VEXDREN-2710 file (C-alpha; in Angstrom, 1 decimal):
% VEXDREN-2710
k/r/px/py/pz
1/GLU/63.8/192.3/145.9
2/SER/63.8/188.8/146.9
3/SER/61.0/186.9/148.6
4/GLY/63.4/184.4/150.0
5/ILE/62.7/181.6/147.5
6/ASN/64.9/178.6/148.3
7/ALA/66.9/177.3/145.3
8/GLU/66.6/173.8/146.5
9/TYR/62.9/173.5/145.8
10/GLY/61.8/170.6/143.7
11/GLN/59.7/170.9/140.6
12/GLU/56.4/170.2/142.5
13/ASP/57.3/172.8/145.1
14/ILE/58.0/175.3/142.4
15/LYS/54.6/174.7/140.7
16/SER/52.8/175.1/144.0
17/ILE/54.5/178.4/144.8
18/ILE/53.8/179.7/141.3
19/ASN/50.1/178.7/141.6
20/ASP/49.7/179.9/145.2
21/PRO/47.8/183.2/145.0
22/GLY/48.8/184.2/148.5
23/LYS/52.4/184.3/147.5
24/LYS/53.8/187.5/146.3
25/LEU/56.7/186.9/144.0
26/THR/59.0/189.4/142.4
27/GLU/59.8/189.2/138.8
28/ASN/63.3/187.8/139.7
29/ASP/61.7/185.1/141.8
30/LYS/59.5/184.1/138.9
31/ASN/62.4/184.0/136.5
32/PHE/64.5/182.0/139.0
33/LEU/61.7/179.5/139.5
34/ALA/61.2/179.1/135.7
35/LEU/64.9/178.5/135.3
36/GLN/64.9/176.1/138.2
37/GLN/62.1/174.2/136.6
38/GLU/63.8/174.1/133.2
39/ASN/67.1/173.0/134.9
40/ILE/65.3/170.1/136.5
41/GLN/63.8/169.1/133.2
42/LEU/67.2/169.2/131.6
43/VAL/68.8/167.1/134.3
44/ARG/66.1/164.5/133.9
45/GLN/66.6/164.6/130.1
46/HIS/70.3/164.1/130.6
47/GLU/69.7/161.2/132.9
48/ASN/67.4/159.7/130.3
49/THR/70.0/160.3/127.6
50/GLN/72.7/158.6/129.7
51/ARG/70.4/155.6/130.3
52/GLU/69.6/155.5/126.6
53/MET/73.4/155.7/125.7
54/LEU/74.1/152.9/128.1
55/ARG/71.4/150.8/126.5
56/MET/72.8/151.6/123.1
57/ALA/76.4/150.7/124.2
58/MET/75.1/147.4/125.4
59/LYS/73.4/146.8/122.1
60/VAL/76.6/147.8/120.2
61/LYS/78.5/145.3/122.4
62/ASP/76.0/142.6/121.5
63/VAL/76.2/143.5/117.8
64/VAL/80.0/143.3/117.9
65/ALA/79.9/140.0/119.6
66/LYS/77.4/138.7/117.1
67/GLU/79.5/140.0/114.2
68/THR/82.5/138.2/115.7
69/GLN/80.4/135.1/116.0
70/ILE/79.2/135.5/112.4
71/ILE/82.9/135.8/111.2
72/ASN/83.8/132.7/113.1
73/LEU/80.8/130.9/111.7
74/GLU/81.6/132.0/108.2
75/GLY/85.2/130.7/108.6
76/LYS/83.8/127.4/109.9
77/CYS/81.4/127.3/107.0
78/LEU/84.2/127.8/104.5
79/ARG/86.2/125.0/106.1
80/LEU/83.2/122.8/106.0
81/GLU/82.6/123.7/102.4
82/GLN/86.2/122.7/101.6
83/GLU/85.9/119.5/103.5
84/ASN/82.5/118.9/101.8
85/SER/84.1/119.5/98.4
86/VAL/86.8/116.9/99.2
87/LEU/84.2/114.5/100.5
88/LYS/82.2/115.0/97.3
89/ASP/85.2/114.3/95.2
90/GLU/85.9/111.1/97.2
91/PHE/82.2/110.2/97.0
92/THR/82.2/110.7/93.2
93/THR/85.4/108.6/93.0
94/LEU/83.8/105.9/95.1
95/GLN/80.7/106.0/92.9
96/LEU/82.9/105.5/89.9
97/MET/84.8/102.7/91.6
98/CYS/81.5/101.0/92.6
99/LYS/80.3/101.3/89.0
100/LYS/83.5/99.9/87.7
101/LEU/83.4/97.1/90.3
102/GLU/79.9/96.2/89.2
103/GLU/81.1/96.2/85.6
104/ASP/84.1/94.1/86.5
105/ASN/82.0/91.7/88.4
106/LYS/79.8/91.2/85.3
107/LYS/83.0/90.4/83.3
108/LEU/84.5/88.2/86.1
109/MET/83.2/84.9/84.8
110/VAL/84.4/85.7/81.3
111/GLU/87.8/86.7/82.5
112/ASN/88.1/83.6/84.7
113/GLN/87.2/81.5/81.7
114/ASN/89.8/83.3/79.6
115/MET/92.4/82.8/82.3
116/LEU/91.6/79.1/82.5
117/GLU/92.0/78.8/78.7
118/LYS/95.3/80.7/78.9
119/ILE/96.5/78.4/81.7
120/LEU/95.5/75.4/79.7
121/LEU/97.2/76.8/76.6
122/HIS/100.4/77.4/78.6
123/LYS/100.3/74.0/80.0
124/LYS/99.9/72.5/76.6
125/GLU/102.8/74.5/75.3
126/GLU/104.9/73.3/78.2
127/VAL/103.9/69.7/77.5
128/ASP/104.7/70.3/73.8
129/VAL/108.2/71.5/74.6
130/VAL/108.8/68.5/76.9
131/ASN/107.4/66.2/74.3
132/LEU/109.6/67.7/71.6
133/HIS/112.6/67.3/73.8
134/ASN/111.7/63.7/74.6
135/GLU/111.0/63.0/70.9
136/THR/114.3/64.5/70.0
137/MET/116.2/62.4/72.4
138/LYS/114.4/59.3/71.2
139/ARG/115.2/60.1/67.6
140/LEU/118.8/60.7/68.6
141/LYS/119.1/57.3/70.2
142/GLU/117.4/55.6/67.2
143/HIS/119.6/57.3/64.7
144/GLN/122.7/56.5/66.8
145/MET/121.7/52.9/66.9
146/PHE/120.9/52.8/63.2
147/TYR/124.3/54.3/62.2
148/GLU/126.1/52.0/64.6
149/LEU/124.4/49.0/63.1
150/GLU/125.0/50.3/59.5
151/SER/128.6/50.9/60.3
152/ALA/129.1/47.4/61.7
153/ARG/127.4/45.9/58.7
154/LYS/129.6/47.9/56.3
155/GLU/132.7/46.9/58.1
156/GLU/131.8/43.3/57.6
157/ASN/131.0/43.6/53.9
158/ASN/133.3/46.3/52.7
159/SER/137.0/47.1/52.8
160/PRO/138.3/49.4/55.5
161/GLU/138.6/52.3/53.1
162/GLN/134.9/51.9/52.0
163/SER/133.8/51.4/55.6
164/SER/135.6/54.6/56.7
165/GLY/134.1/56.6/53.8
166/GLY/130.6/55.3/54.6
167/ASN/130.9/56.2/58.3
168/ALA/132.2/59.7/57.5
169/SER/129.2/60.3/55.2
170/GLY/126.7/58.8/57.6
171/GLY/128.2/60.9/60.4
172/ALA/127.9/64.0/58.4
173/ILE/124.3/63.3/57.5
174/GLY/123.5/62.4/61.2
175/ARG/125.1/65.5/62.5
176/GLY/123.2/67.7/60.1
177/PHE/119.9/66.0/61.0
178/PHE/120.6/66.3/64.8
179/SER/121.7/69.9/64.5
180/ARG/118.4/70.8/62.8
181/ILE/116.4/68.9/65.5
182/PHE/118.3/70.6/68.4
183/ARG/118.0/74.1/66.8
184/LYS/114.3/73.6/66.5
185/SER/114.0/72.4/70.1
186/GLU/116.2/75.3/71.5
187/SER/114.2/77.9/69.5
188/GLU/110.9/76.6/70.8
189/GLY/112.2/76.6/74.3
190/GLU/113.4/80.2/74.0
191/ASP/110.0/81.3/72.6
192/TYR/108.3/79.7/75.5
193/GLU/110.6/81.4/78.0
194/SER/110.1/84.8/76.3
195/ARG/106.4/84.4/76.4
196/HIS/106.4/83.7/80.1
197/SER/109.1/86.2/81.1
198/SER/107.8/89.0/83.4
199/VAL/110.9/91.1/83.5
200/SER/111.1/94.1/81.1
201/SER/113.5/93.8/78.2
202/ARG/115.0/97.1/79.4
203/CYS/116.5/95.2/82.3
204/ARG/118.7/93.0/80.1
205/LEU/120.6/95.7/78.2
206/TYR/123.6/96.5/80.4
207/SER/126.9/94.9/79.7
208/GLY/129.6/94.2/82.3
209/PRO/129.8/95.6/85.8
210/ALA/129.1/99.3/86.5
211/ILE/131.7/101.7/87.8
212/VAL/131.4/104.8/89.9
213/PRO/132.8/107.6/87.7
214/GLY/135.2/109.8/89.5
215/SER/135.1/113.1/87.6
216/VAL/133.0/115.5/85.5
217/THR/134.0/115.2/81.8
218/ASN/131.4/117.5/80.3
219/LYS/129.1/120.3/81.5
220/VAL/126.1/121.5/79.4
221/GLU/123.7/124.4/79.8
222/GLN/120.8/124.6/77.4
223/HIS/117.6/124.9/79.4
224/THR/116.4/128.4/80.4
225/SER/115.1/127.3/83.8
226/GLU/115.7/124.5/86.4
227/MET/115.4/120.9/85.3
228/TYR/113.2/118.2/87.0
229/SER/113.6/115.1/84.9
230/LEU/115.9/113.0/82.8
231/ALA/115.4/109.7/80.9
232/PHE/117.8/107.5/78.8
233/SER/116.6/105.5/75.8
234/TYR/116.7/101.7/76.1
235/GLN/120.0/101.4/74.2
236/GLY/121.5/104.5/75.8
237/THR/122.0/106.2/72.4
238/MET/120.0/109.2/73.4
239/PHE/118.5/110.9/76.5
240/ALA/115.8/113.5/77.2
241/THR/115.7/116.3/79.8
242/GLY/112.8/118.5/80.9
243/GLY/112.0/121.1/83.4
244/ALA/110.3/124.4/84.3
245/ASP/110.9/126.0/80.9
246/LYS/108.0/123.8/79.5
247/CYS/110.2/122.1/76.9
248/ILE/111.9/118.7/76.4
249/LYS/115.4/118.5/74.9
250/ILE/116.6/115.4/73.1
251/TRP/120.3/114.6/73.2
252/ARG/122.5/112.1/71.3
253/SER/124.8/110.2/73.7
254/ASN/126.6/107.7/71.4
255/ASN/130.0/109.1/72.4
256/LEU/129.8/110.1/76.0
257/PRO/131.0/112.3/77.5
258/ASP/130.3/114.2/74.3
259/VAL/126.6/115.0/73.8
260/GLU/124.8/116.6/70.9
261/SER/121.5/118.4/70.9
262/VAL/119.1/116.7/68.5
263/THR/115.8/118.5/68.8
264/THR/113.5/120.5/71.2
265/LEU/110.0/119.3/71.9
266/THR/107.4/121.9/72.8
267/GLY/103.7/122.0/73.6
268/CYS/103.5/121.8/77.4
269/ASN/101.8/124.7/79.2
270/ALA/103.7/124.2/82.4
271/GLY/106.8/122.6/83.8
272/VAL/107.8/119.0/82.7
273/MET/107.9/116.8/85.8
274/SER/108.5/113.3/84.3
275/ILE/109.8/111.8/81.0
276/ASP/110.0/108.3/79.5
277/ILE/111.3/107.0/76.1
278/ASP/109.7/104.0/74.4
279/GLU/111.6/100.8/73.8
280/ARG/112.1/101.5/70.1
281/ASP/113.5/105.0/70.7
282/GLN/110.7/106.5/68.6
283/TYR/108.4/108.3/71.1
284/VAL/108.8/110.4/74.2
285/VAL/106.0/110.7/76.8
286/ALA/106.0/113.5/79.4
287/GLY/103.8/114.5/82.4
288/SER/103.4/118.2/83.1
289/ASN/102.2/120.6/85.8
290/ASP/99.2/121.5/83.5
291/ALA/97.6/118.1/84.3
292/ALA/98.2/116.7/80.8
293/VAL/100.2/113.7/79.5
294/ARG/101.7/114.2/76.0
295/MET/103.5/111.9/73.6
296/TRP/105.8/113.2/70.8
297/GLN/107.4/111.5/67.8
298/ILE/111.1/112.1/68.2
299/SER/111.9/112.1/64.5
300/GLY/109.4/114.8/63.5
301/GLY/109.2/116.6/66.8
302/GLN/105.4/116.7/66.6
303/ILE/102.9/115.9/69.4
304/ARG/101.3/112.6/68.5
305/SER/98.8/112.3/71.3
306/THR/97.6/114.4/74.3
307/PHE/96.0/112.4/77.1
308/MET/93.6/114.6/79.3
309/GLY/91.9/113.4/82.4
310/HIS/94.0/114.3/85.5
311/ASP/92.8/117.2/87.6
312/ASN/96.3/118.3/88.9
313/LYS/100.0/118.0/88.3
314/VAL/101.3/114.8/86.7
315/TYR/104.4/113.8/88.6
316/SER/105.2/110.5/86.8
317/VAL/104.7/108.7/83.5
318/LYS/105.9/105.3/82.3
319/PHE/105.6/103.2/79.1
320/TYR/104.7/99.5/79.6
321/ASN/103.2/96.6/77.7
322/HIS/105.9/97.0/75.0
323/SER/105.2/100.7/74.8
324/GLN/101.5/100.1/73.8
325/ARG/100.3/101.6/77.1
326/ILE/101.2/104.4/79.5
327/VAL/100.6/104.7/83.2
328/SER/100.6/108.1/84.9
329/GLY/100.5/109.2/88.5
330/SER/99.2/112.6/89.6
331/HIS/98.8/115.0/92.5
332/ASP/95.0/114.4/92.2
333/ARG/95.6/111.1/94.0
334/THR/94.8/108.9/90.9
335/LEU/96.7/106.6/88.6
336/ARG/95.5/106.5/85.0
337/LEU/96.2/103.9/82.3
338/TRP/96.2/105.0/78.7
339/ASP/96.1/103.1/75.5
340/VAL/98.6/104.5/73.0
341/ARG/96.8/103.1/69.9
342/THR/93.3/104.5/70.8
343/ASN/94.4/107.5/72.9
344/LYS/91.9/106.5/75.5
345/ASN/91.9/106.3/79.3
346/VAL/91.3/102.5/79.8
347/ARG/91.3/102.6/83.6
348/THR/91.4/105.1/86.5
349/ILE/92.6/103.9/89.9
350/PHE/92.0/106.0/93.1
351/ALA/95.3/105.8/95.0
352/ARG/94.2/107.8/98.1
353/SER/97.2/110.1/98.1
354/SER/99.3/112.2/95.8
355/CYS/101.5/110.0/93.6
356/HIS/105.1/111.1/93.1
357/ASP/106.6/108.3/91.1
358/LEU/105.9/104.9/89.5
359/ALA/107.7/101.7/88.6
360/VAL/106.4/99.0/86.3
361/LEU/107.6/95.6/87.4
362/SER/106.2/93.6/84.4
363/GLU/105.6/94.5/80.8
364/GLN/102.0/93.2/81.1
365/GLY/101.2/95.8/83.8
366/THR/100.2/93.2/86.3
367/ASP/102.7/94.7/88.8
368/ILE/102.8/98.5/89.1
369/VAL/104.3/100.2/92.2
370/SER/103.5/103.7/93.2
371/GLY/105.2/106.0/95.8
372/HIS/103.0/108.6/97.6
373/PHE/102.9/111.7/99.7
374/ASP/101.4/109.8/102.6
375/LYS/104.7/107.8/102.9
376/ARG/103.2/104.6/101.5
377/LEU/104.4/102.3/98.8
378/ARG/101.5/100.7/97.0
379/PHE/101.5/97.6/94.7
380/TRP/98.8/97.4/91.9
381/ASP/97.5/95.0/89.3
382/GLU/96.1/97.0/86.4
383/ARG/93.1/94.8/86.3
384/GLN/92.1/95.7/89.9
385/ASP/91.0/99.0/91.5
386/THR/92.5/98.3/94.9
387/SER/96.2/97.9/95.9
388/SER/97.3/94.3/96.5
389/PHE/99.9/95.4/99.1
390/GLU/101.1/98.5/100.9
391/MET/104.3/99.4/102.8
392/LEU/104.8/102.4/105.2
393/LEU/108.2/104.0/104.8
394/ASP/110.2/106.8/106.6
395/GLY/108.8/109.8/104.8
396/LYS/107.2/111.3/101.7
397/ILE/108.3/109.2/98.8
398/THR/109.9/111.3/96.0
399/SER/111.1/108.6/93.6
400/LEU/111.3/104.9/92.7
401/ASP/113.8/103.1/90.6
402/LEU/113.8/99.4/89.5
403/SER/117.0/97.5/89.5
404/GLY/118.3/95.9/86.2
405/CYS/117.4/92.4/87.3
406/GLY/113.9/93.5/88.3
407/LYS/114.3/92.1/91.8
408/TYR/114.9/95.2/93.8
409/LEU/113.4/98.7/94.2
410/ALA/115.0/101.9/95.5
411/CYS/112.8/104.4/97.2
412/SER/113.9/107.9/98.2
413/CYS/112.1/109.3/101.3
414/LYS/112.3/113.1/101.8
415/ASP/111.4/113.6/105.5
416/ALA/114.1/111.2/106.8
417/SER/116.5/111.8/103.8
418/THR/116.9/108.0/103.4
419/ILE/116.8/105.5/100.5
420/LYS/115.1/102.2/101.1
421/PHE/116.5/99.1/99.4
422/ILE/113.5/96.8/98.9
423/ASP/113.5/93.2/98.0
424/LEU/110.4/92.8/95.8
425/LYS/110.1/89.1/96.3
426/LEU/110.1/89.5/100.1
427/ARG/108.3/92.9/99.8
428/GLN/110.3/94.4/102.6
429/ALA/113.3/96.8/103.0
430/ILE/116.5/94.8/103.4
431/ALA/118.7/97.9/103.8
432/THR/118.5/101.7/104.4
433/PHE/121.0/104.1/102.9
434/THR/121.6/107.6/104.4
435/ALA/124.6/109.9/105.1
436/ASP/125.5/113.0/107.0
437/GLY/124.7/116.0/104.8
438/LEU/122.2/114.2/102.6
439/ARG/119.2/116.4/102.2
440/MET/116.4/115.6/99.8
441/GLY/114.1/118.0/98.0
442/GLU/110.6/117.7/96.7
443/HIS/111.9/116.4/93.3
444/THR/114.9/114.3/94.4
445/ARG/115.2/111.2/92.3
446/CYS/117.5/108.3/93.0
447/SER/118.9/105.8/90.5
448/PHE/120.2/102.2/90.3
449/SER/123.3/101.4/88.2
450/PRO/122.3/99.1/85.4
451/ASP/123.7/96.0/87.2
452/GLY/122.1/97.0/90.5
453/GLN/125.4/97.2/92.3
454/TYR/125.2/101.0/93.1
455/ILE/122.5/103.5/94.1
456/ALA/123.1/107.2/93.4
457/CYS/121.2/110.2/94.8
458/GLY/121.7/114.0/94.7
459/SER/121.4/116.4/97.7
460/THR/120.1/120.0/98.1
461/ASP/123.6/121.1/99.0
462/GLY/125.0/120.0/95.6
463/SER/126.6/116.7/96.8
464/ILE/126.1/113.4/95.1
465/PHE/125.9/110.2/97.2
466/VAL/126.6/106.7/95.9
467/TRP/126.3/103.4/97.9
468/ASN/127.4/99.9/97.1
469/THR/124.3/97.6/97.5
470/ARG/126.5/94.6/98.1
471/THR/128.9/96.0/100.7
472/LEU/126.3/98.6/101.9
473/LYS/129.2/101.1/102.0
474/ARG/129.3/104.6/100.6
475/GLU/131.5/105.3/97.6
476/GLU/133.4/108.6/97.4
477/VAL/132.2/111.1/94.7
478/PRO/133.8/114.6/94.6
479/LYS/131.5/117.6/95.1
480/VAL/131.4/119.8/92.0
481/HIS/127.8/121.2/92.1
482/SER/127.1/124.5/93.7
483/ASN/123.4/124.1/93.6
484/ALA/120.8/121.4/94.5
485/VAL/121.0/118.2/92.5
486/PRO/117.5/116.8/92.0
487/VAL/118.3/114.0/89.5
488/VAL/121.2/111.5/89.1
489/LYS/120.7/109.0/86.3
490/TRP/123.1/106.1/85.3
491/HIS/123.8/105.5/81.6
492/PRO/122.5/102.0/80.5
493/MET/126.0/100.8/79.9
494/GLY/127.0/101.5/83.5
495/GLN/130.2/103.4/82.8
496/SER/128.9/107.0/83.4
497/PHE/126.0/108.9/84.8
498/ILE/124.5/112.4/84.3
499/SER/123.5/114.7/87.2
500/LEU/121.0/117.6/86.8
501/GLU/121.7/120.8/88.7
502/LYS/118.9/123.3/89.7
503/SER/120.8/126.1/87.9
504/LYS/119.9/124.9/84.4
505/LYS/123.0/122.8/83.8
506/PHE/123.7/119.1/83.6
507/TYR/127.0/117.3/84.2
508/VAL/128.3/114.2/82.5
509/TRP/130.4/112.0/84.8
510/SER/132.8/109.3/83.5
511/GLU/136.3/108.0/84.0
512/ALA/138.9/110.6/82.9
END
């Protein structure tokens, strides 16, 4: 039976019906009302659950947004930490520079005094040479007058035969005396000139005009990996090659195009990026990707010195000051000067950009040029911590080469694939060499011929380009390489050159 209970009653209505004693409810009505009440509670619980889920979804969304923000902040913090590390390095370097400047400032008066003394000494030597010349000319005139008077006196008092014999004897004595005087004067003049010469002795070794060799006359493969560097000895009797296989090979080149392997120098822990040979052909210095500079004795093949101090790859090394010092340039944006006798770092120069190559313009180290990643050419005096002059070029500078006369500099620029021909006296580019198809790599190195008449450069497609610096025209060179050519280097005698190929081989070029 049903008492006509309406299913649409609310919970309060249901409670009032159940509690009303006047209402007579059947068992089914009571069960229905109980279920209805339970259903209402479940509906309310569901609504509460949905509202709670909505709040939780909003919280999850907020959490995800905050996590994204945290990730972005962490990335920003990482970048800031990196920038802070760079700034710390620069700050440390600036502190070192300030400290060195303070020390240099203390020594400035002493150095000035020494410079004044040297200038006075040089002036005195110059005066001595002039005085010697004047004294020699005075003695010459006096002796000429003496012998003329003696000859005239003997002609009056003696027979013609005796007079003739006397003149001959006197002339011989006079000539011997004057020759000794002039030899002394000339030798002193030469000593004076040599003491004041600022051009490296290496620049005076070439003989005769250079030629552009037209063919490959020898091909050699000895390295186990690609090669990055090549250097000839001062006399051209030997040369050295180095590369990614961590070793340096010494070759005898007395009878080019024939070459003979002499020895292999080991000890580097990474690829060899730069090589130089001292002026007596006794030592080899190399810069490596392991941030070290090492010097070997060629005869024994043993490492004589290891110079540590750079924090990154060493791209360039050069002997100077008659091979008593070494200058090195690194990816750590510094130049370091090393004393060969004490094995110490005598000066560190902060160059503000990765240094890819160096050129030493004077044996005394008062003129050093560095080429950099930031496209700038910087001129330095080893006694100063700041550059004396800067030039902005077309692209990242990969190499520098000094002409035989010491007046010009060739700079290869990667981005524009150009070579700048720079007059060092004017300190400006007087010509730019480029060509269709010339593509330079990170390790491309250009080279002057010994007489400065030609500039050679390799390309990533295996071509070799040669330009005449006088006519500014390109010379024809056949293409024989199938891989990139990072280095082309002229022999000091100017009749041949060697090109390195990326595929472990080098080619000797000369006239067939």
